C-alpha positions as a Markdown table, in Angstrom:
| # | Residue | x | y | z |
|---|---|---|---|---|
| 1 | Met | -14.7 | 3.5 | -9.9 |
| 2 | Lys | -12.6 | 6.2 | -8.0 |
| 3 | Lys | -9.2 | 6.6 | -7.2 |
| 4 | Phe | -7.4 | 6.2 | -3.7 |
| 5 | Val | -4.2 | 6.1 | -2.3 |
| 6 | Phe | -3.0 | 4.3 | 0.4 |
| 7 | His | 0.2 | 5.7 | 2.6 |
| 8 | Gly | 1.5 | 3.1 | 5.5 |
| 9 | Leu | 5.2 | 4.1 | 7.1 |
| 10 | Asp | 6.8 | 1.0 | 8.6 |
| 11 | Arg | 7.3 | 0.3 | 12.3 |
| 12 | Pro | 11.0 | 1.0 | 13.3 |
| 13 | Asp | 13.0 | -2.3 | 13.2 |
| 14 | Ser | 10.5 | -3.9 | 10.7 |
| 15 | Thr | 13.0 | -4.9 | 7.9 |
| 16 | Ala | 12.4 | -8.6 | 9.0 |
| 17 | Leu | 8.9 | -8.2 | 8.9 |
| 18 | Arg | 8.7 | -6.8 | 5.6 |
| 19 | Ala | 11.0 | -9.3 | 3.9 |
| 20 | Ala | 9.0 | -12.2 | 5.6 |
| 21 | Thr | 5.5 | -10.9 | 4.1 |
| 22 | Leu | 6.8 | -9.1 | 1.1 |
| 23 | Pro | 5.8 | -12.5 | -1.2 |
| 24 | Ala | 2.2 | -12.4 | 0.3 |
| 25 | His | 2.0 | -8.6 | 0.1 |
| 26 | Ala | 3.3 | -8.6 | -3.6 |
| 27 | Asp | 0.9 | -11.6 | -4.5 |
| 28 | Tyr | -2.1 | -9.7 | -3.1 |
| 29 | Gln | -1.4 | -6.2 | -4.8 |
| 30 | His | -0.7 | -8.1 | -8.2 |
| 31 | Arg | -4.1 | -9.8 | -8.1 |
| 32 | Arg | -5.8 | -6.9 | -7.5 |
| 33 | Gly | -4.1 | -5.4 | -10.7 |
| 34 | Asn | -3.3 | -2.0 | -9.2 |
| 35 | Pro | -1.6 | 0.4 | -11.7 |
| 36 | Val | 0.8 | 2.2 | -9.1 |
| 37 | Gly | 2.4 | 0.9 | -6.0 |
| 38 | Gly | 5.9 | 0.3 | -4.3 |
| 39 | Pro | 8.0 | 1.0 | -1.5 |
| 40 | Leu | 8.9 | 4.5 | 0.2 |
| 41 | Leu | 12.6 | 4.7 | 0.3 |
| 42 | Asp | 15.1 | 6.6 | 2.8 |
| 43 | Ala | 18.3 | 8.3 | 1.7 |
| 44 | Ile | 19.8 | 5.2 | 1.2 |
| 45 | Gly | 17.3 | 3.1 | -0.4 |
| 46 | Thr | 15.8 | 1.0 | 2.7 |
| 47 | Ser | 12.3 | 0.7 | 2.6 |
| 48 | Arg | 10.4 | 2.4 | 5.1 |
| 49 | Gly | 6.8 | 2.5 | 3.7 |
| 50 | Thr | 4.5 | 1.5 | 0.8 |
| 51 | Leu | 2.5 | 4.1 | -1.5 |
| 52 | Ile | -0.3 | 2.3 | -3.7 |
| 53 | Ile | -2.7 | 3.9 | -5.5 |
| 54 | Phe | -5.8 | 1.5 | -6.6 |
| 55 | Glu | -9.5 | 1.9 | -7.8 |
| 56 | Ala | -12.5 | 1.1 | -5.5 |
| 57 | Pro | -16.2 | 2.1 | -5.7 |
| 58 | Asp | -16.1 | 4.1 | -1.9 |
| 59 | Leu | -13.8 | 4.7 | 0.4 |
| 60 | Ala | -15.3 | 2.1 | 2.9 |
| 61 | Thr | -14.5 | -0.7 | 0.1 |
| 62 | Ala | -10.8 | 0.9 | -0.3 |
| 63 | Gln | -10.1 | 0.6 | 3.6 |
| 64 | Ala | -11.4 | -2.7 | 3.3 |
| 65 | Ile | -9.3 | -3.7 | 0.4 |
| 66 | Ile | -5.9 | -2.3 | 2.5 |
| 67 | Ala | -7.4 | -4.1 | 5.6 |
| 68 | Asp | -6.9 | -7.4 | 3.5 |
| 69 | Asp | -3.3 | -6.4 | 2.6 |
| 70 | Pro | -1.0 | -9.2 | 4.2 |
| 71 | Phe | 1.6 | -6.2 | 5.1 |
| 72 | Val | -1.6 | -4.7 | 7.3 |
| 73 | Ile | -2.7 | -8.1 | 8.7 |
| 74 | Ala | 1.0 | -8.6 | 10.1 |
| 75 | Gly | 1.1 | -5.1 | 11.6 |
| 76 | Leu | 4.1 | -3.9 | 9.4 |
| 77 | Phe | 2.7 | -0.2 | 9.6 |
| 78 | Ala | 3.3 | 2.3 | 12.4 |
| 79 | Thr | 1.0 | 4.8 | 10.4 |
| 80 | Thr | -1.4 | 4.5 | 7.7 |
| 81 | Ser | -3.9 | 6.5 | 5.7 |
| 82 | Val | -6.3 | 6.1 | 2.7 |
| 83 | Tyr | -7.7 | 8.9 | 0.8 |
| 84 | Glu | -9.7 | 9.4 | -2.3 |
| 85 | Phe | -7.1 | 10.8 | -5.1 |
| 86 | Arg | -8.3 | 13.1 | -7.6 |
| 87 | Ala | -5.6 | 12.1 | -10.8 |
| 88 | Val | -4.7 | 15.4 | -12.9 |
| 89 | Asp | -3.1 | 13.1 | -15.4 |
| 90 | Trp | -3.9 | 9.3 | -15.6 |
| 91 | Pro | -2.7 | 6.6 | -17.8 |
| 92 | Ala | -5.6 | 5.7 | -20.4 |
């Protein structure tokens, strides 16, 4: 399995949408068992995006996994990216 990183920045004025879809997003990601993930915070601690590091066999599968995330389905993000990630240090 390869490692991938997802980076999504929220659309402006999407605080209510994030809150409404957070339970479904968290459930989806917990069921996947991703080792690293969480909100990206602005200077005052407000969520402005999401970062997830996860495993998949290839880029197409990684993109499909992200496409099925409730945050993505709801249209929360203004921008998204998925890249293969090579960990220098990784927990065993």
